[in-house]
C-alpha positions as CSV (number, residue, x, y, z in Angstrom):
1,M,0.0,0.0,0.0
2,K,1.5,3.3,-1.1
3,M,1.4,5.9,1.7
4,V,0.9,9.6,1.2
5,K,1.0,12.7,3.3
6,D,-1.8,12.9,5.9
7,T,-2.3,9.1,5.9
8,P,-5.2,8.1,8.1
9,L,-4.1,6.0,11.0
10,L,-5.9,3.5,13.2
11,V,-4.1,2.8,16.5
12,C,-5.0,-0.5,18.1
13,Y,-3.8,-0.2,21.6
14,I,-4.0,-3.7,23.2
15,S,-3.2,-3.3,26.8
16,G,-1.4,-6.4,28.3
17,M,-0.4,-8.0,24.9
18,D,2.7,-9.8,26.1
19,V,5.4,-9.8,23.4
20,R,6.7,-13.1,24.8
21,R,3.5,-14.7,23.6
22,L,3.5,-13.3,20.0
23,T,4.8,-16.5,18.4
24,A,4.1,-18.4,15.3
25,T,2.3,-21.0,17.3
26,I,0.1,-18.7,19.5
27,T,-0.4,-15.7,17.3
28,P,0.6,-16.6,13.7
29,Y,-0.7,-13.4,12.1
30,I,0.9,-11.0,14.5
31,A,4.1,-13.0,14.4
32,N,4.1,-12.7,10.6
33,L,3.7,-8.9,11.0
34,L,6.7,-8.8,13.3
35,D,8.7,-10.6,10.6
36,S,7.6,-8.3,7.7
37,C,6.7,-4.9,9.2
38,P,8.7,-2.1,11.0
39,H,8.4,-2.3,14.7
40,S,10.2,-1.1,17.8
41,Y,10.2,-2.3,21.4
42,F,9.9,0.5,23.8
43,T,10.6,1.1,27.5
44,N,7.6,2.0,29.5
45,L,7.1,3.6,32.9
46,P,6.7,2.1,36.4
47,S,3.0,2.6,36.4
48,N,-0.3,0.7,35.9
49,E,-1.7,3.6,33.9
50,L,0.3,4.4,30.8
51,F,-2.4,5.6,28.4
52,P,-2.0,9.3,29.2
53,T,1.7,9.2,28.4
54,L,1.1,7.2,25.2
55,V,-1.2,9.9,23.8
56,T,0.5,13.1,25.2
57,G,4.2,12.0,24.8
58,V,5.2,13.5,28.2
59,N,5.9,11.9,31.6
60,P,3.4,11.8,34.5
61,A,5.1,14.6,36.3
62,V,4.1,16.9,33.4
63,H,0.6,15.7,32.5
64,G,-0.1,15.0,36.2
65,V,-1.9,11.6,35.9
66,W,-0.2,9.1,38.1
67,G,-2.5,7.5,40.7
68,V,-3.0,9.8,43.6
69,Q,-1.4,12.8,45.2
70,Y,-1.3,13.4,48.9
71,A,-3.1,16.5,50.0
72,R,-3.6,16.6,53.8
73,N,-7.2,17.4,54.6
74,D,-7.6,18.4,58.3
75,T,-11.4,18.7,58.0
76,N,-12.9,17.6,61.3
77,S,-16.6,18.2,60.6
78,I,-19.3,16.4,62.5
79,V,-20.1,14.5,59.3
80,C,-16.5,13.3,58.9
81,R,-16.3,12.3,62.6
82,I,-19.5,10.3,62.2
83,V,-18.4,8.6,59.0
84,D,-15.0,7.8,60.5
85,A,-16.6,6.2,63.5
86,L,-18.4,3.7,61.2
87,P,-16.8,0.4,60.3
88,D,-14.7,0.5,57.2
89,A,-16.7,-2.4,55.7
90,L,-19.9,-0.3,55.9
91,T,-18.4,3.0,54.5
92,T,-16.6,1.3,51.6
93,S,-19.6,-0.8,50.7
94,F,-21.6,2.4,50.3
95,Q,-18.8,3.8,48.2
96,C,-18.9,0.7,46.0
97,F,-22.6,1.3,45.3
98,R,-21.8,4.9,44.5
99,H,-19.0,3.9,42.1
100,Y,-21.3,1.5,40.3
101,I,-23.7,4.4,39.4
102,D,-21.2,7.2,39.2
103,S,-18.2,6.6,37.0
104,S,-16.6,9.8,38.1
105,F,-16.2,8.4,41.7
106,D,-13.0,6.4,42.1
107,L,-11.1,4.3,44.7
108,A,-14.3,3.1,46.3
109,A,-12.4,0.5,48.4
110,V,-10.3,3.1,50.2
111,P,-12.0,4.1,53.6
112,P,-13.1,7.7,53.7
113,R,-10.7,8.6,56.5
114,R,-7.8,7.8,54.1
115,R,-9.5,8.7,50.9
116,R,-10.2,12.4,51.8
117,H,-6.4,13.0,51.9
118,F,-5.9,11.9,48.3
119,K,-6.2,14.0,45.2
120,L,-7.1,11.5,42.5
121,T,-5.3,11.9,39.2
122,R,-6.4,8.8,37.4
123,T,-8.1,8.6,34.0
124,K,-9.0,4.9,34.2
125,Y,-10.8,3.2,31.4
126,R,-14.3,3.4,32.8
127,R,-14.2,7.2,32.6
128,R,-12.4,7.2,29.3
129,S,-15.1,5.0,27.7
130,K,-17.9,7.3,28.9
131,K,-16.2,10.7,28.3
132,P,-13.8,10.4,25.4
133,E,-13.8,14.1,24.9
134,A,-11.6,14.3,28.0
135,L,-8.9,12.7,26.0
136,F,-8.2,15.7,23.8
137,N,-6.3,17.4,26.7
138,I,-4.8,15.7,29.7
139,G,-3.4,18.0,32.5
140,G,-3.1,20.9,30.1
141,I,-1.2,18.9,27.5
142,P,-2.8,18.4,24.1
143,T,-3.0,14.7,23.0
144,V,-2.4,13.3,19.6
145,M,-6.2,13.5,19.1
146,E,-6.2,17.3,19.9
147,L,-3.2,17.9,17.6
148,A,-4.9,16.0,14.8
149,G,-8.1,18.1,15.2
150,R,-11.1,17.2,17.3
151,D,-13.3,16.8,14.2
152,R,-10.7,14.4,12.7
153,A,-10.0,12.2,15.8
154,H,-12.0,9.4,17.3
155,Y,-11.5,7.2,20.4
156,S,-13.3,3.9,21.3
157,F,-12.9,1.5,24.1
158,S,-13.9,-2.2,24.3
159,S,-13.5,-5.1,26.8
160,S,-15.4,-7.5,24.5
161,L,-14.6,-11.2,24.5
162,N,-15.6,-11.2,20.8
163,P,-14.0,-8.2,19.2
164,V,-14.5,-9.5,15.6
165,K,-18.2,-9.4,16.1
166,K,-18.6,-6.6,18.6
167,V,-15.8,-4.1,17.6
168,L,-14.6,-4.6,14.1
169,P,-17.9,-3.5,12.3
170,G,-17.6,0.0,13.9
171,L,-14.0,0.7,12.9
172,C,-12.6,2.6,9.9
173,A,-16.1,4.0,9.4
174,N,-15.9,7.6,10.6
175,G,-13.4,9.2,8.2
176,S,-11.0,10.2,11.0
177,L,-7.4,11.1,10.4
178,I,-6.6,9.3,13.6
179,E,-8.7,6.6,15.3
180,I,-7.6,5.0,18.6
181,L,-9.1,1.7,19.7
182,E,-8.3,0.7,23.3
183,L,-8.8,-3.0,23.6
184,Y,-8.8,-4.0,27.2
185,S,-10.2,-7.5,27.2
186,L,-6.8,-9.3,26.9
187,D,-5.4,-7.3,29.9
188,R,-8.4,-8.2,32.1
189,H,-8.4,-11.8,30.9
190,Q,-4.8,-12.4,32.0
191,Q,-5.3,-10.6,35.3
192,W,-7.8,-13.4,36.3
193,N,-6.8,-16.3,34.1
194,L,-3.1,-16.4,33.6
195,D,-2.8,-19.5,35.7
196,R,-4.7,-21.4,33.0
197,Q,-2.3,-21.5,30.1
198,R,-4.6,-23.1,27.5
199,E,-7.3,-20.5,28.1
200,T,-4.8,-17.7,27.9
201,E,-3.4,-18.9,24.6
202,N,-6.9,-19.4,23.2
203,F,-7.7,-15.8,23.9
204,Y,-4.5,-14.7,22.3
205,A,-5.7,-16.6,19.2
206,V,-9.0,-14.6,19.4
207,I,-6.9,-11.3,19.4
208,D,-4.8,-12.6,16.5
209,D,-7.8,-13.3,14.4
210,F,-9.2,-9.8,15.2
211,I,-5.9,-8.2,14.1
212,R,-5.9,-10.2,10.9
213,K,-9.4,-9.0,10.0
214,L,-8.7,-5.5,11.2
215,H,-5.6,-5.3,9.0
216,K,-7.5,-6.4,6.0
217,K,-10.2,-3.8,6.6
218,C,-7.5,-1.1,7.0
219,R,-5.8,-2.0,3.8
220,Q,-9.1,-1.9,1.9
221,K,-9.7,1.6,3.1
222,N,-6.1,2.8,2.7
223,I,-5.7,3.3,6.5
224,A,-2.4,2.6,8.2
225,L,-2.6,0.2,11.2
226,M,-0.4,0.6,14.2
227,L,-0.4,-1.9,17.1
228,V,0.7,-0.7,20.5
229,S,1.1,-2.9,23.6
230,D,2.4,-1.4,26.8
231,H,3.2,-4.5,29.0
232,G,2.8,-8.2,29.5
233,H,1.8,-10.2,32.6
234,E,3.7,-12.3,35.0
235,P,2.0,-15.2,36.9
236,I,1.5,-14.5,40.6
237,R,3.4,-16.7,43.0
238,S,3.0,-14.9,46.4
239,S,1.4,-11.9,48.1
240,I,2.4,-9.5,50.9
241,D,0.0,-7.9,53.3
242,I,1.0,-4.3,54.0
243,C,-1.9,-3.4,56.3
244,A,-1.1,-6.3,58.6
245,K,2.5,-5.3,58.7
246,L,1.8,-1.7,59.5
247,Q,-0.5,-2.8,62.3
248,E,2.2,-5.2,63.6
249,M,4.6,-2.2,63.7
250,G,2.1,-0.2,65.7
251,L,1.7,2.5,63.0
252,T,-1.7,4.3,62.6
253,D,-3.1,6.7,60.1
254,N,-1.6,9.5,62.3
255,D,1.8,8.0,61.7
256,I,1.7,7.2,58.0
257,S,-0.4,7.5,54.9
258,Y,-0.2,5.0,52.1
259,F,-1.7,4.0,48.7
260,I,-1.4,0.3,47.8
261,E,-1.6,-0.8,44.2
262,V,-1.4,-4.4,43.1
263,S,2.4,-4.5,42.5
264,S,3.6,-1.3,44.0
265,A,2.9,1.0,47.0
266,R,3.7,4.5,48.0
267,F,4.0,6.0,51.5
268,W,3.9,9.4,53.2
269,P,5.4,9.0,56.7
270,H,4.3,11.7,59.1
271,T,6.9,10.9,61.8
272,D,10.5,9.9,61.9
273,R,9.5,6.8,63.8
274,A,7.2,5.7,61.0
275,R,9.7,6.6,58.3
276,N,12.4,4.5,60.0
277,K,10.2,1.5,60.7
278,V,8.7,1.4,57.2
279,T,12.1,2.0,55.5
280,E,13.7,-0.8,57.5
281,W,10.9,-3.3,56.7
282,L,10.7,-2.5,53.0
283,S,14.5,-2.7,52.7
284,S,14.3,-6.2,54.0
285,I,12.0,-7.5,51.3
286,N,14.1,-9.3,48.7
287,A,11.4,-9.4,46.0
288,G,11.3,-5.7,45.2
289,K,13.0,-2.3,45.3
290,L,12.6,0.7,47.5
291,L,12.9,4.2,46.0
292,R,12.7,7.7,47.3
293,Y,10.7,10.2,45.3
294,D,13.9,11.9,44.1
295,E,15.2,8.6,42.7
296,M,12.2,8.2,40.4
297,S,13.8,10.3,37.7
298,A,16.0,7.2,36.9
299,Y,12.7,5.7,35.6
300,N,11.5,8.7,33.6
301,V,9.3,10.1,36.4
302,P,11.2,13.2,37.6
303,L,9.5,14.2,40.9
304,T,10.6,17.3,42.7
305,D,8.6,16.8,45.8
306,D,6.7,14.1,47.7
307,R,3.2,14.9,46.5
308,Y,2.9,11.5,44.7
309,G,4.8,9.7,47.5
310,E,7.9,10.0,49.6
311,L,8.7,6.4,49.5
312,F,7.9,4.0,46.6
313,F,8.2,0.2,46.7
314,Y,8.0,-1.9,43.5
315,L,7.6,-5.6,43.7
316,D,9.4,-7.9,41.3
317,P,7.2,-9.8,38.8
318,G,5.4,-12.7,40.4
319,Y,4.6,-10.9,43.6
320,I,1.6,-8.7,44.6
321,F,0.4,-6.8,47.6
322,F,-2.9,-8.1,49.0
323,P,-5.2,-6.7,50.2
324,H,-4.7,-3.6,48.1
325,D,-6.7,-0.4,47.5
326,F,-8.7,-1.8,44.7
327,H,-9.9,-4.9,46.5
328,H,-13.3,-5.1,48.2
329,P,-15.3,-8.2,49.1
330,L,-18.5,-6.8,47.6
331,A,-16.8,-5.9,44.3
332,R,-15.2,-9.3,44.3
333,L,-18.6,-11.0,44.6
334,F,-20.3,-8.7,42.1
335,L,-17.6,-9.0,39.4
336,G,-17.0,-12.7,40.0
337,L,-20.7,-13.4,39.3
338,T,-21.3,-10.9,36.5
339,D,-18.1,-11.1,34.4
340,S,-17.1,-14.5,33.1
341,M,-13.5,-13.3,32.7
342,Q,-13.3,-12.6,36.4
343,R,-15.0,-15.8,37.7
344,S,-11.8,-16.9,39.4
345,R,-12.3,-14.0,41.9
346,L,-14.9,-16.2,43.6
347,R,-12.4,-18.9,44.6
348,D,-9.4,-16.6,45.2
349,P,-9.6,-12.8,45.2
350,R,-5.9,-12.3,44.4
351,H,-4.8,-11.5,40.8
352,K,-3.5,-14.4,38.7
353,G,-1.3,-12.1,36.6
354,N,-0.1,-8.6,36.9
355,H,2.2,-5.8,35.7
356,G,3.3,-2.3,36.8
357,H,6.8,-3.4,37.8
358,L,10.0,-1.5,37.2
359,P,10.5,-1.3,33.4
360,H,13.6,-3.4,33.0
361,F,11.7,-6.7,33.6
362,E,10.6,-8.7,30.6
363,A,7.0,-8.5,31.7
364,E,7.1,-4.8,31.0
365,R,8.5,-5.0,27.5
366,S,6.4,-2.9,25.2
367,L,5.8,-2.8,21.4
368,M,4.7,-0.5,18.7
369,L,4.3,-2.0,15.2
370,L,3.3,-0.3,12.0
371,A,1.6,-2.9,9.8
372,D,2.8,-1.4,6.5
373,A,5.9,-2.2,4.5
374,G,6.0,1.3,3.1
375,F,7.7,2.4,6.2
376,E,10.9,1.6,7.9
377,V,11.9,1.9,11.5
378,E,14.6,4.2,12.9
379,S,15.5,2.1,15.8
380,S,14.4,-1.3,17.2
381,Q,14.6,0.1,20.7
382,S,12.7,3.2,21.8
383,E,11.0,4.9,24.7
384,I,7.3,5.3,25.6
385,F,7.7,9.0,24.8
386,D,8.3,8.1,21.1
387,V,4.9,6.6,20.6
388,A,3.0,9.9,20.4
389,P,5.5,11.6,18.0
390,S,5.4,8.4,15.8
391,M,1.6,8.6,15.6
392,L,1.7,12.2,14.6
393,S,4.4,11.8,11.9
394,I,2.4,9.0,10.2
395,I,-0.6,11.3,9.9
396,G,1.5,14.1,8.5
397,I,1.7,16.3,11.6
398,D,5.0,17.6,12.9
399,P,5.3,16.7,16.6
400,P,5.6,19.7,18.9
401,A,9.2,20.6,19.7
402,S,8.3,20.4,23.4
403,L,7.9,16.6,23.3
404,P,10.9,14.7,24.6
405,G,10.4,11.8,22.2
406,R,10.9,11.4,18.4
407,S,9.2,9.7,15.6
408,I,10.4,6.1,15.1
409,F,9.0,5.4,11.7
410,R,9.8,7.0,8.4
411,R,8.6,6.5,4.8
412,R,10.8,4.4,2.6
413,G,12.4,6.2,-0.4
């Protein structure tokens, strides 16, 4: 297919597509694309939420979306005192009901006494799917969709188990210059089924068939197809209970604040005693790495203060924290009963696979592939900041000089 200036582009962002599984046996079509089309493996960030960086081209310290910020709230109203006197199980159950009917409400499993101290900076998929217009600008940074033109950009989200039937018919149909599809089903499937190899490989085959048919449709409409994957998944072997350890050390909410993700945690000690105890304990864990906020720049997240955390701990692949700030028994029951992909929650609430580790691990290896032989790749190794400039250059738009990354693909000849 001969490419010209202002080539329309469809970006298929498949969260969790593990490059280690893109083989001729498991995904023959994608494996063939890897053999015949330009592609680059990029280094991602130590985060569970990479989409904002993929579409802005800047790091979380610039666009501001990176979990939570700590903002001490000393409100001591009568309502707050009454709520805090109630059992956490009751208040968080109420929050879960609110989250179900209000997609703008987040972190329902975090008790109000802790939650009110957090400024949420997440743009998780549930909100993206309901309000795609928010994706034109993130934290004051224009995304590739904004730079392409709001009337020439389109975003869609799907967690369908049958993307060929449910997703494919609606793609390549709106005349956009850039169309971004976020396909989340593979990510979720591995989170709860990675311990069952045959089921995992069967679902990769479903994704492979979808890509084959999507590529055919793109070629028929003279649209370039880019595949983007931001991480893989590692099977879970063991879990660590932070809350129990803090209680064992005699630390209360007055001593330390914390935010627990599945494979990482961040802490804001309020006393030297808490700082010393937590630092000593975390340093003793062999399956992970402890970092101060000023050391995060080594992983492309240059923090100048402790708003996002004073201390960060990243577990090695195969380990998770449990319970974490996304676990709730009520949500476990509801999702286990209503979502076939998450049925394993009913027998064990812990993830079966996860990511969000430090980026040098194989589980975090990421890929962007341009399914068109009319292009060549500048480098087989790149950074996550190169994804947005690469998208822009394909559709004929010069990336802003302020972006730290560069375009990886160029037209042949």
